[in-house]
Backbone as CSV, one residue per row, in Angstrom:
resi,resn,N_x,N_y,N_z,CA_x,CA_y,CA_z,C_x,C_y,C_z
1,MET,0.915,-1.222,-0.073,0.185,0.029,-0.004,0.862,1.235,-0.013
2,LYS,1.955,1.279,0.833,2.803,2.332,0.837,3.527,2.610,-0.443
3,HIS,3.844,1.545,-1.129,4.648,1.660,-2.317,3.757,2.195,-3.458
4,ARG,2.348,1.732,-3.410,1.463,2.278,-4.386,1.144,3.733,-4.140
5,LEU,1.182,4.188,-2.860,0.893,5.592,-2.505,2.043,6.449,-3.047
6,ALA,3.242,6.050,-2.805,4.428,6.680,-3.273,4.528,6.879,-4.781
7,LEU,4.150,5.774,-5.388,4.159,5.748,-6.948,3.178,6.707,-7.421
8,SER,1.984,6.759,-6.838,0.896,7.645,-7.145,1.294,9.104,-7.128
9,LEU,1.885,9.411,-5.978,2.420,10.816,-5.657,3.426,11.218,-6.687
10,ALA,4.386,10.226,-7.025,5.382,10.609,-8.110,4.852,10.805,-9.491
11,LEU,3.864,10.077,-9.727,3.211,10.246,-11.087,2.439,11.479,-11.169
12,LEU,1.908,11.906,-10.032,1.077,13.105,-9.897,2.050,14.323,-10.030
13,MET,3.167,14.307,-9.397,4.117,15.444,-9.484,4.686,15.613,-10.868
14,ALA,5.047,14.463,-11.462,5.466,14.455,-12.809,4.548,15.056,-13.827
15,PHE,3.205,14.571,-13.639,2.149,15.147,-14.499,2.032,16.551,-14.363
16,THR,1.899,17.075,-13.153,1.627,18.500,-12.965,2.853,19.378,-13.364
17,GLY,4.051,18.750,-13.361,5.275,19.539,-13.739,5.269,19.573,-15.242
18,ALA,4.819,18.609,-15.836,4.783,18.523,-17.287,3.647,19.576,-17.885
19,ALA,2.584,19.588,-17.111,1.436,20.483,-17.510,1.902,21.933,-17.405
20,ALA,2.600,22.310,-16.313,3.078,23.595,-15.982,3.947,24.034,-17.148
21,ASN,4.960,23.185,-17.559,5.963,23.414,-18.522,5.192,23.687,-19.910
22,ALA,4.208,22.916,-20.143,3.429,22.982,-21.459,2.771,24.437,-21.394
23,ALA,2.174,24.708,-20.259,1.410,26.022,-20.242,2.190,27.216,-20.317
24,SER,3.553,27.058,-19.887,4.380,28.241,-19.981,5.184,28.350,-21.288
25,PRO,5.005,29.398,-22.056,5.731,29.514,-23.340,7.278,29.636,-23.051
26,LYS,7.999,28.879,-23.922,9.391,28.897,-23.869,10.120,29.949,-24.738
27,ALA,11.140,30.472,-24.178,11.856,31.458,-24.904,12.656,30.953,-25.992
28,ALA,12.716,31.570,-27.171,13.517,30.987,-28.339,15.017,31.026,-27.925
29,PRO,15.733,29.960,-28.374,17.133,29.865,-28.080,17.880,31.176,-28.645
30,GLY,18.671,31.736,-27.814,19.410,33.012,-28.276,18.685,34.203,-28.003
31,SER,17.481,34.183,-27.658,16.710,35.444,-27.477,16.960,36.034,-26.142
32,ALA,16.655,37.319,-26.028,16.932,38.027,-24.708,16.334,37.429,-23.567
33,ALA,15.135,36.823,-23.746,14.376,36.186,-22.650,15.163,34.869,-22.312
34,ALA,15.672,34.145,-23.279,16.419,32.904,-22.972,17.653,33.230,-22.106
35,ALA,18.404,34.353,-22.561,19.614,34.682,-21.866,19.361,35.195,-20.459
36,GLY,18.158,35.911,-20.433,17.814,36.273,-18.956,18.654,37.490,-18.545
37,ALA,18.235,38.091,-17.341,18.846,39.220,-16.951,20.243,38.800,-16.128
38,ALA,20.435,37.592,-16.057,21.686,37.189,-15.293,22.845,36.878,-16.088
39,ALA,22.793,37.413,-17.453,24.050,37.129,-18.221,25.186,37.906,-17.716
40,TRP,26.457,37.319,-17.929,27.655,38.015,-17.581,27.957,39.163,-18.498
41,ILE,28.312,40.280,-18.021,28.629,41.478,-18.777,30.103,41.787,-18.723
42,ASP,30.840,41.948,-19.688,32.277,42.232,-19.765,32.434,43.706,-19.712
43,ILE,33.104,44.185,-18.614,33.409,45.529,-18.320,34.903,45.846,-18.429
44,SER,35.622,45.051,-19.284,36.990,45.203,-19.423,37.136,45.998,-20.832
45,ALA,38.068,46.981,-20.661,38.257,47.868,-21.843,39.159,46.937,-22.849
46,PRO,38.902,46.948,-24.227,39.732,46.210,-25.014,41.045,46.623,-25.144
47,ILE,42.142,45.805,-25.094,43.553,46.318,-25.326,43.668,46.186,-26.792
48,ASP,43.671,47.342,-27.449,43.937,47.407,-28.858,44.718,48.808,-29.050
49,PRO,45.935,48.642,-29.760,46.697,49.961,-30.039,45.903,50.998,-30.810
50,GLN,44.860,50.632,-31.600,44.156,51.515,-32.307,43.110,52.224,-31.624
51,THR,42.606,51.742,-30.464,41.584,52.257,-29.766,41.888,52.615,-28.219
52,ALA,42.825,52.025,-27.631,43.092,52.185,-26.294,43.937,53.390,-25.921
53,PRO,43.365,54.251,-24.989,44.167,55.356,-24.503,45.361,54.890,-23.663
54,VAL,46.372,55.588,-23.541,47.532,55.367,-22.739,47.884,56.497,-21.871
55,TYR,47.918,56.246,-20.545,48.200,57.304,-19.694,49.624,57.878,-19.888
56,PRO,49.838,59.202,-19.935,51.204,59.769,-20.221,52.234,59.102,-19.217
57,GLY,53.351,58.668,-19.743,54.344,58.034,-18.937,54.360,56.443,-18.785
58,ASN,53.151,55.837,-19.225,52.945,54.510,-19.261,53.505,53.902,-20.486
59,ALA,53.923,52.759,-20.453,54.448,52.028,-21.622,53.459,51.960,-22.882
60,PRO,53.863,52.023,-24.027,52.995,51.973,-25.110,52.521,50.551,-25.332
61,ILE,51.551,50.281,-26.036,50.986,49.029,-26.293,51.597,48.421,-27.598
62,LYS,52.128,47.255,-27.434,52.711,46.606,-28.806,52.264,45.154,-28.753
63,LEU,51.492,44.858,-29.752,50.932,43.439,-29.969,51.430,43.079,-31.383
64,GLU,52.181,41.934,-31.241,52.785,41.548,-32.519,52.747,40.042,-32.767
65,TYR,52.593,39.563,-33.986,52.661,38.137,-34.350,54.077,37.839,-34.759
66,MET,54.669,36.983,-33.956,56.064,36.614,-34.283,55.963,35.579,-35.317
67,LEU,54.958,34.636,-35.276,54.703,33.721,-36.402,53.211,33.996,-36.861
68,ASP,53.000,33.946,-38.113,51.715,34.421,-38.817,51.279,33.612,-39.816
69,TYR,50.157,33.062,-39.929,49.504,32.417,-41.081,49.768,33.104,-42.379
70,ALA,49.576,34.509,-42.234,49.621,35.375,-43.505,50.917,35.366,-44.097
71,LYS,52.029,35.034,-43.272,53.336,35.036,-43.834,53.900,33.592,-44.129
72,GLY,52.897,32.644,-44.046,53.190,31.320,-44.502,53.578,30.439,-43.217
73,ASP,53.492,30.941,-42.020,53.910,30.088,-40.945,52.773,28.980,-40.685
74,ARG,53.171,27.919,-39.963,52.221,26.870,-39.729,51.430,26.986,-38.450
75,LEU,51.721,28.066,-37.709,50.988,28.352,-36.496,51.167,29.909,-36.181
76,ALA,50.261,30.337,-35.319,50.299,31.705,-34.862,50.951,31.836,-33.505
77,LEU,51.877,32.759,-33.374,52.531,32.926,-32.067,52.647,34.443,-31.859
78,SER,52.163,34.860,-30.677,52.182,36.393,-30.360,53.223,36.729,-29.237
79,SER,53.417,38.121,-29.301,54.073,38.649,-28.176,53.256,39.951,-27.852
80,TYR,53.277,40.228,-26.409,52.609,41.464,-25.972,53.701,42.306,-25.240
81,SER,53.524,43.640,-25.375,54.340,44.547,-24.626,53.492,45.596,-24.164
82,LEU,53.389,45.825,-22.909,52.464,46.907,-22.465,52.692,47.232,-20.978
83,GLY,52.281,48.399,-20.646,52.432,48.762,-19.174,51.476,48.087,-18.212
84,ALA,51.881,48.086,-17.083,50.958,47.358,-16.117,49.709,48.163,-15.840
85,HIS,49.606,49.453,-16.122,48.412,50.272,-16.093,47.670,50.458,-17.406
86,THR,47.792,49.291,-18.247,47.049,49.372,-19.523,45.566,49.001,-19.344
87,GLY,44.612,49.630,-20.070,43.221,49.170,-20.078,42.818,49.075,-18.693
88,THR,41.943,48.056,-18.701,41.305,47.804,-17.205,42.359,47.105,-16.444
89,HIS,42.717,47.684,-15.249,43.864,47.147,-14.491,43.573,47.447,-12.994
90,VAL,44.323,46.804,-12.191,44.197,46.786,-10.675,45.514,47.634,-10.018
91,ASP,45.255,48.668,-9.296,46.336,49.237,-8.540,46.374,48.516,-7.185
92,ALA,47.362,47.833,-6.887,47.689,47.316,-5.477,48.287,48.338,-4.511
93,PRO,48.212,48.173,-3.263,48.707,49.087,-2.263,50.169,49.510,-2.627
94,LEU,51.022,48.530,-3.150,52.412,48.776,-3.370,52.643,49.918,-4.368
95,HIS,51.595,50.181,-5.248,51.674,51.353,-6.133,52.026,52.643,-5.598
96,PHE,51.602,52.918,-4.307,51.853,54.256,-3.708,52.254,54.072,-2.274
97,ILE,52.286,52.869,-1.678,52.698,52.553,-0.308,53.969,51.730,-0.330
98,LYS,55.205,52.504,0.136,56.421,51.605,0.234,56.181,50.499,1.280
99,GLY,56.460,49.334,0.657,56.311,48.053,1.451,54.862,47.529,1.439
100,GLY,53.958,48.101,0.668,52.616,47.773,0.558,52.442,46.298,-0.157
101,THR,51.176,45.920,-0.081,50.832,44.578,-0.665,51.145,44.788,-2.132
102,ALA,51.748,43.640,-2.767,51.907,43.547,-4.155,50.600,42.991,-4.749
103,VAL,50.457,43.086,-6.189,49.091,42.809,-6.788,48.966,41.236,-6.632
104,ASP,49.948,40.453,-6.575,49.711,39.086,-6.495,49.311,38.571,-5.057
105,LYS,49.467,39.408,-4.097,49.159,39.154,-2.711,47.901,39.724,-2.147
106,VAL,47.207,40.496,-2.979,45.894,40.991,-2.583,44.935,39.903,-2.452
107,PRO,44.211,39.763,-1.290,43.310,38.615,-1.192,42.168,38.646,-2.305
108,LEU,41.948,37.487,-2.877,41.047,37.275,-3.943,39.569,37.684,-3.550
109,GLU,39.275,37.558,-2.252,38.004,37.946,-1.824,37.591,39.398,-2.146
110,ARG,38.785,40.255,-2.207,38.493,41.667,-2.565,37.893,41.814,-3.834
111,PHE,38.139,40.890,-4.807,37.826,41.035,-6.161,36.553,40.358,-6.647
112,VAL,35.955,39.571,-5.732,34.856,38.724,-6.042,33.655,38.946,-5.071
113,GLY,32.511,39.320,-5.480,31.331,39.505,-4.634,30.400,40.551,-4.978
114,PRO,29.469,40.882,-4.245,28.594,41.957,-4.556,29.191,43.273,-4.822
115,ALA,28.770,44.005,-5.756,29.276,45.333,-6.123,28.032,46.249,-6.482
116,ARG,28.279,47.505,-6.254,27.288,48.384,-6.707,27.898,49.526,-7.783
117,ILE,27.097,49.793,-8.850,27.417,50.731,-9.800,26.752,52.061,-9.437
118,ILE,27.492,52.943,-9.273,26.926,54.319,-8.939,26.960,55.175,-10.324
119,ASP,25.912,55.693,-10.712,25.795,56.386,-11.902,25.977,57.965,-11.490
120,CYS,27.011,58.461,-11.694,27.276,60.073,-11.269,26.537,60.852,-12.123
121,SER,26.353,62.160,-11.590,25.710,63.215,-12.290,26.356,63.406,-13.599
122,ALA,25.617,63.756,-14.715,26.098,63.799,-16.118,27.174,64.808,-16.199
123,ASP,27.101,65.818,-15.442,27.997,66.982,-15.611,29.104,66.958,-14.616
124,ALA,29.221,65.864,-13.786,30.142,65.950,-12.791,31.605,65.649,-13.341
125,THR,32.508,66.561,-13.142,33.757,66.406,-13.438,34.723,65.942,-12.331
126,VAL,34.223,65.810,-11.179,34.915,65.479,-9.998,33.772,64.651,-9.076
127,ILE,34.185,63.523,-8.481,33.259,62.809,-7.513,33.878,63.272,-6.090
128,ASP,33.338,64.196,-5.633,33.785,64.635,-4.301,32.772,64.239,-3.271
129,ALA,32.925,64.533,-2.000,31.879,64.071,-1.035,30.489,64.406,-1.292
130,ALA,30.332,65.750,-1.879,28.992,66.224,-2.080,28.291,65.335,-3.127
131,GLU,29.140,65.105,-4.288,28.613,64.252,-5.409,28.246,62.870,-4.857
132,LEU,29.264,62.301,-4.209,29.057,60.914,-3.626,27.759,60.704,-2.853
133,ASN,27.572,61.754,-1.963,26.441,61.701,-1.043,25.152,61.937,-1.756
134,LYS,25.025,62.273,-3.037,23.863,62.204,-3.843,23.294,60.881,-4.077
135,HIS,24.041,59.927,-3.930,23.862,58.597,-4.380,23.709,57.584,-3.261
136,ASP,23.145,56.393,-3.409,22.935,55.409,-2.443,24.153,54.466,-2.453
137,TRP,25.132,54.855,-1.712,26.431,54.008,-1.623,26.714,53.447,-0.400
138,LYS,26.115,53.830,0.669,26.382,53.324,1.973,25.884,51.815,2.089
139,GLY,26.739,51.100,2.660,26.455,49.685,2.801,27.094,48.700,1.732
140,ALA,27.373,49.345,0.660,27.988,48.640,-0.393,29.465,48.308,-0.255
141,LYS,29.911,47.107,-0.380,31.374,46.753,-0.066,32.361,47.001,-1.408
142,ARG,31.766,46.928,-2.451,32.500,47.111,-3.685,31.808,48.332,-4.485
143,ILE,32.455,49.330,-4.929,31.705,50.311,-5.604,32.507,50.699,-6.838
144,LEU,31.661,50.779,-7.931,32.277,51.134,-9.236,31.574,52.436,-9.849
145,PHE,32.294,53.483,-10.163,31.663,54.654,-10.535,31.610,54.754,-12.149
146,ARG,30.383,54.987,-12.582,30.101,55.288,-13.936,29.864,56.675,-14.126
147,THR,30.787,57.416,-14.999,30.839,58.895,-15.088,30.518,59.292,-16.480
148,ARG,30.933,60.605,-16.729,30.958,61.157,-18.127,32.118,60.522,-18.956
149,ASN,33.046,59.873,-18.263,34.106,59.122,-18.979,33.484,58.104,-19.808
150,SER,32.462,57.315,-19.223,31.926,56.213,-19.994,30.884,56.812,-20.993
151,ARG,30.227,57.920,-20.580,29.148,58.389,-21.660,29.882,58.972,-22.838
152,ASN,31.034,59.360,-22.659,31.873,59.943,-23.837,32.660,58.849,-24.582
153,GLY,32.691,57.631,-23.959,33.259,56.440,-24.585,34.835,56.623,-24.618
154,TRP,35.410,57.167,-23.617,36.844,57.542,-23.596,37.727,56.291,-23.365
155,MET,37.221,55.242,-22.869,38.016,54.054,-22.823,38.209,53.289,-24.203
156,THR,37.584,53.753,-25.292,37.952,53.412,-26.570,38.222,54.415,-27.528
157,ASP,38.859,55.493,-26.918,39.351,56.701,-27.722,40.814,56.660,-27.382
158,PRO,41.699,56.584,-28.460,43.103,56.566,-28.289,43.607,57.941,-27.757
159,THR,42.909,59.085,-27.927,43.214,60.282,-27.548,43.073,60.318,-25.897
160,PHE,44.223,60.587,-25.167,44.128,60.676,-23.818,43.455,62.112,-23.442
161,HIS,42.423,61.883,-22.571,41.586,63.125,-22.079,42.134,63.537,-20.734
162,GLU,42.667,64.714,-20.609,43.315,65.125,-19.381,42.088,65.570,-18.338
163,ASP,40.990,65.899,-18.834,39.871,66.386,-18.010,38.886,65.392,-17.599
164,PHE,39.341,64.086,-17.395,38.603,62.915,-17.141,38.018,63.244,-15.637
165,THR,36.831,62.607,-15.467,36.269,62.645,-14.043,37.017,61.762,-13.136
166,TYR,37.230,62.209,-11.882,38.212,61.417,-10.936,37.469,61.545,-9.593
167,LEU,38.115,60.671,-8.657,37.483,60.635,-7.266,38.336,61.635,-6.325
168,ALA,37.679,62.488,-5.764,38.398,63.445,-4.919,38.793,62.869,-3.550
169,PRO,39.824,63.374,-2.953,40.293,62.713,-1.729,39.260,62.731,-0.591
170,ASP,38.294,63.652,-0.532,37.304,63.603,0.682,36.351,62.570,0.423
171,ALA,36.018,62.248,-0.803,35.166,61.118,-1.106,35.769,59.802,-0.936
172,ALA,37.038,59.631,-1.364,37.920,58.447,-1.132,37.968,58.238,0.298
173,GLN,38.178,59.242,1.238,38.251,58.934,2.672,37.001,58.500,3.281
174,LEU,35.741,59.016,2.648,34.603,58.558,3.256,34.473,57.075,2.825
175,LEU,34.759,56.647,1.639,34.693,55.196,1.353,35.637,54.421,2.137
176,ALA,36.781,54.763,2.353,37.818,54.068,3.149,37.286,53.914,4.639
177,ASP,36.825,55.009,5.247,36.345,54.961,6.532,35.055,54.113,6.764
178,ALA,34.404,53.900,5.550,33.045,53.060,5.782,33.500,51.598,5.565
179,GLY,34.637,51.233,5.315,35.060,49.774,5.080,34.866,49.220,3.791
180,VAL,34.667,50.134,2.695,34.685,49.588,1.426,35.806,48.724,1.036
181,GLN,35.500,47.579,0.279,36.744,46.609,0.085,37.302,46.895,-1.257
182,LEU,36.731,47.637,-2.241,37.266,47.784,-3.541,36.549,48.954,-4.161
183,VAL,37.309,49.769,-4.908,36.731,50.895,-5.631,37.251,50.874,-7.093
184,GLY,36.303,51.234,-7.915,36.669,51.234,-9.330,36.112,52.518,-10.149
185,ILE,36.793,52.920,-11.220,36.291,53.999,-11.931,36.504,53.722,-13.408
186,ASP,35.837,54.456,-14.336,35.904,54.212,-15.681,36.832,55.054,-16.440
187,TYR,38.078,55.301,-16.057,39.123,55.908,-16.789,40.495,55.339,-16.138
188,LEU,41.545,55.776,-16.836,42.879,55.184,-16.507,43.440,55.675,-15.142
189,SER,42.857,56.491,-14.501,43.332,57.041,-13.106,42.118,57.330,-12.283
190,ILE,42.131,56.964,-11.137,41.105,57.502,-10.100,41.538,58.853,-9.549
191,GLU,42.756,59.311,-9.655,43.191,60.500,-9.233,43.242,61.659,-10.199
192,LYS,43.008,62.809,-9.841,43.016,63.991,-10.775,44.221,64.023,-11.496
193,PHE,44.198,64.373,-12.847,45.486,64.397,-13.632,46.299,65.621,-13.109
194,HIS,47.597,65.315,-13.057,48.531,66.269,-12.497,48.354,66.772,-11.045
195,SER,47.565,65.856,-10.289,47.490,66.134,-8.859,48.822,66.274,-8.251
196,PRO,49.164,67.315,-7.410,50.480,67.436,-6.783,50.763,66.339,-5.868
197,GLU,49.730,65.789,-5.277,49.950,64.647,-4.329,48.881,63.544,-4.634
198,PRO,49.203,62.217,-4.457,48.127,61.219,-4.741,47.328,60.896,-3.560
199,LYS,46.605,61.933,-3.085,45.806,61.684,-1.887,44.683,60.747,-2.022
200,THR,44.036,60.782,-3.216,42.983,59.821,-3.377,43.448,58.372,-3.427
201,HIS,44.524,58.085,-3.961,45.177,56.777,-3.954,45.631,56.409,-2.526
202,LEU,46.257,57.310,-1.802,46.650,57.078,-0.432,45.515,56.828,0.476
203,ALA,44.555,57.506,0.385,43.354,57.277,1.127,42.848,55.801,1.071
204,LEU,42.811,55.333,-0.074,42.272,53.887,-0.346,43.495,52.902,-0.032
205,LEU,44.566,53.083,-0.773,45.542,51.993,-0.743,46.208,51.852,0.628
206,SER,46.197,52.920,1.443,46.713,52.796,2.804,45.798,51.942,3.711
207,LYS,44.643,51.831,3.357,43.632,50.869,4.033,43.594,49.491,3.388
208,GLY,44.414,49.324,2.405,44.520,47.948,1.711,43.400,47.723,0.840
209,ILE,42.747,48.895,0.308,41.645,48.841,-0.734,42.288,48.861,-2.123
210,PRO,42.164,47.840,-2.904,42.608,47.938,-4.274,41.816,48.792,-5.053
211,VAL,42.310,49.255,-6.100,41.565,50.216,-7.018,41.579,49.674,-8.481
212,ILE,40.307,49.629,-9.029,40.281,49.195,-10.479,40.047,50.460,-11.155
213,GLU,40.986,50.606,-12.243,40.907,51.662,-13.252,40.833,51.248,-14.522
214,GLY,40.144,52.092,-15.362,40.023,51.780,-16.848,38.876,50.835,-17.055
215,LEU,37.702,50.916,-16.235,36.591,50.075,-16.509,35.660,50.641,-17.698
216,SER,35.073,49.618,-18.294,34.202,49.928,-19.487,32.799,49.822,-19.131
217,LEU,32.250,51.052,-18.697,30.798,50.949,-18.241,29.761,51.785,-19.028
218,LYS,30.079,52.079,-20.292,29.247,52.807,-21.136,27.836,52.336,-21.207
219,ASP,27.596,50.960,-21.338,26.394,50.375,-21.549,25.804,49.697,-20.438
220,VAL,26.363,49.944,-19.167,25.999,49.215,-18.010,25.103,50.126,-17.147
221,ALA,23.949,49.584,-16.657,23.008,50.332,-15.944,23.408,50.387,-14.369
222,PRO,23.175,51.419,-13.691,23.445,51.318,-12.309,22.667,50.406,-11.495
223,GLY,23.245,49.975,-10.338,22.517,49.015,-9.536,23.524,48.022,-8.900
224,ASP,22.871,46.926,-8.313,23.742,45.992,-7.646,24.029,44.722,-8.734
225,TYR,25.172,44.200,-8.593,25.686,43.264,-9.317,26.703,42.257,-8.521
226,ASP,26.997,41.109,-9.201,27.982,40.212,-8.746,29.169,40.558,-9.565
227,LEU,30.281,40.752,-8.946,31.525,41.089,-9.613,32.618,40.053,-9.541
228,ILE,33.284,39.921,-10.536,34.474,39.084,-10.589,35.646,39.949,-11.380
229,VAL,36.678,40.238,-10.622,37.875,40.956,-11.223,39.143,40.045,-11.083
230,LEU,39.894,39.711,-12.064,40.894,38.850,-11.897,42.193,39.492,-12.555
231,PRO,43.049,40.165,-11.709,44.291,40.634,-12.143,45.320,39.628,-12.477
232,LEU,46.114,39.851,-13.516,47.216,38.893,-13.719,48.088,38.595,-12.528
233,ARG,48.502,37.358,-12.311,49.282,36.994,-11.108,50.662,37.338,-11.341
234,VAL,50.966,38.638,-11.431,52.352,39.146,-11.628,53.050,39.276,-10.246
235,VAL,54.077,38.552,-10.073,54.608,38.429,-8.731,55.450,39.649,-8.394
236,GLY,55.176,40.205,-7.123,55.938,41.375,-6.566,55.722,42.610,-7.285
237,HIS,54.565,42.926,-8.048,54.467,44.170,-8.787,53.321,44.895,-8.174
238,GLU,53.188,46.191,-8.585,52.228,47.168,-7.972,50.966,47.256,-8.670
239,ALA,50.889,46.665,-9.947,49.637,46.756,-10.666,49.704,45.587,-11.719
240,ALA,48.432,45.394,-12.335,48.449,44.355,-13.343,47.119,44.580,-14.108
241,PRO,47.062,44.391,-15.418,45.879,44.284,-16.244,45.001,43.368,-15.741
242,ALA,43.673,43.410,-16.025,42.607,42.555,-15.356,41.550,42.380,-16.309
243,ARG,40.832,41.245,-16.084,39.550,41.008,-16.795,38.412,41.236,-15.685
244,ALA,37.372,41.990,-16.034,36.458,42.236,-15.099,34.984,42.003,-15.633
245,ILE,34.222,41.261,-14.914,32.776,40.849,-15.503,31.763,41.179,-14.380
246,LEU,30.565,41.303,-14.753,29.514,41.627,-13.828,28.294,40.705,-14.138
247,LYS,27.435,40.399,-13.193,26.115,39.800,-13.407,25.058,40.586,-12.563
248,ARG,23.965,40.885,-12.982,23.050,41.622,-12.314,22.494,40.780,-11.219
249,ARG,22.369,41.350,-9.967,21.828,40.618,-8.868,20.351,40.614,-8.971
């Protein structure tokens, strides 16, 4: 009797499940509905000498084929030469802190987890404390700033723009004091160009907070996401290029 009852319940569950699936229209493969809102978004800037800006003083980008099918070679073999601060990259504390943590020693937990994209005011040329407090940032452990840098598409413009929007020291200090674990911005530096002192970097890096620079956020909406950032495991150095991806929470 017990076996018959269990079998009957199993058949009932299978039937109702099939009926529910039949009643619900299925999204076509490859459609937006099939992909869903949880698709991963690449927020890394492309490393391309034709489109990538280079911060003054950083090494130029050189991508070459040592062996090339077009030259009759039987395989392709490449070489890369670029600065540590090329494209989307991570600044480790060692960048401005003597004896600070190198990029390969920053805990991976800093780079993986919930993150919030803050969409700054369209005309903001600086993210100071006043601009920061216009937005819902408190409680977020990882904060990425989307600014006019993204709206202007400057991470795919080879011309370096000196007037990029940056994070002011007072806002950086608020973030550091609040226990934020990671901060990112959508141009090659988080610091004001030609700033006499790296106060923004120091406010963050002195607290062990890594900085992601050069994010590509042009087509990304503000809100909460899952973030994965993986800097190259370059031993003993102060920065490294990184791949960064988001998924909407």
